[in-house]
Structures are given as C-alpha cells and as structure tokens.
C-alpha positions, 0 to 999 in steps of 0.5 A, a space after each residue: 499500499 502506498 503512502 497516498 492510498 494510506 492517507 486517503 483511507 485515513 482521511 475517509 476513516 476520520 471523516 466517517 467517524 466524525 459524521 457518525 458521531 455528529 449524526 448519533 448525537 442529533 438523534 432524539 431518544 424516541 428514534 433510538 429504538 428504530 435506529 438500533 434495529 436498523 444498525 442490528 441489520 447492518 451488523 448482521 451483514 457484517 457477520 456475513 462478511 466476517 464469516 467470508 473473510 475467515 473462510 478465505 483460502 490463501 490469505 495471511 493468518 492476520 486477515 483471518 484473525 481480524 475476520 474472527 475479531 470482526 465476527 465476535 464483535 458484530 455478534 456481540 453487537 447484534 445480540 446486545 442490540 436485540 436484547 435492548 430493543 426487546 426490553 424497550 418494546 416490552 415496556 410498551 406492552 399492556 400487562 
C-alpha cells in the first residue's frame, strides 16, 4: 500500500467517524429504538462478511484473525442490540 492510498483511507476513516458521531448525537431518544434495529441489520451483514473473510483460502493468518475479531464483535453487537430493543418494546406492552 502506498503512502497516498494510506492517507486517503485515513482521511475517509476520520471523516466517517466524525459524521457518525455528529449524526448519533442529533438523534432524539424516541428514534433510538428504530435506529438500533436498523444498525442490528447492518451488523448482521457484517457477520456475513466476517464469516467470508475467515473462510478465504490463501490469505495471511492476520486477515483471518481480524475476520474472527470482526465476527465476535458484530455478534456481540447484534445480540446486545436485540436484547435492548426487546426490553424496550416490552415496556410498551399492556400487562
């Protein structure tokens, strides 16, 4: 990887982090549950991509370890997100 492409990737990472932070700060609490459900769906896509990354042949073991770390973190995110969403939705059910 050349230095120019590294700088471009670093710029994209910093810009995406800043935009994500600003977007999440502007979300009102009433929209938190629907957005959380949407992010769980995106994390599900991340799980599929991580499984594919872990299963690729011919790549370095480092990429397999990073794929496994992505798989574990995305799974924790999905399970925790659905648990919190389920708990919040139970608050609105009649007893």
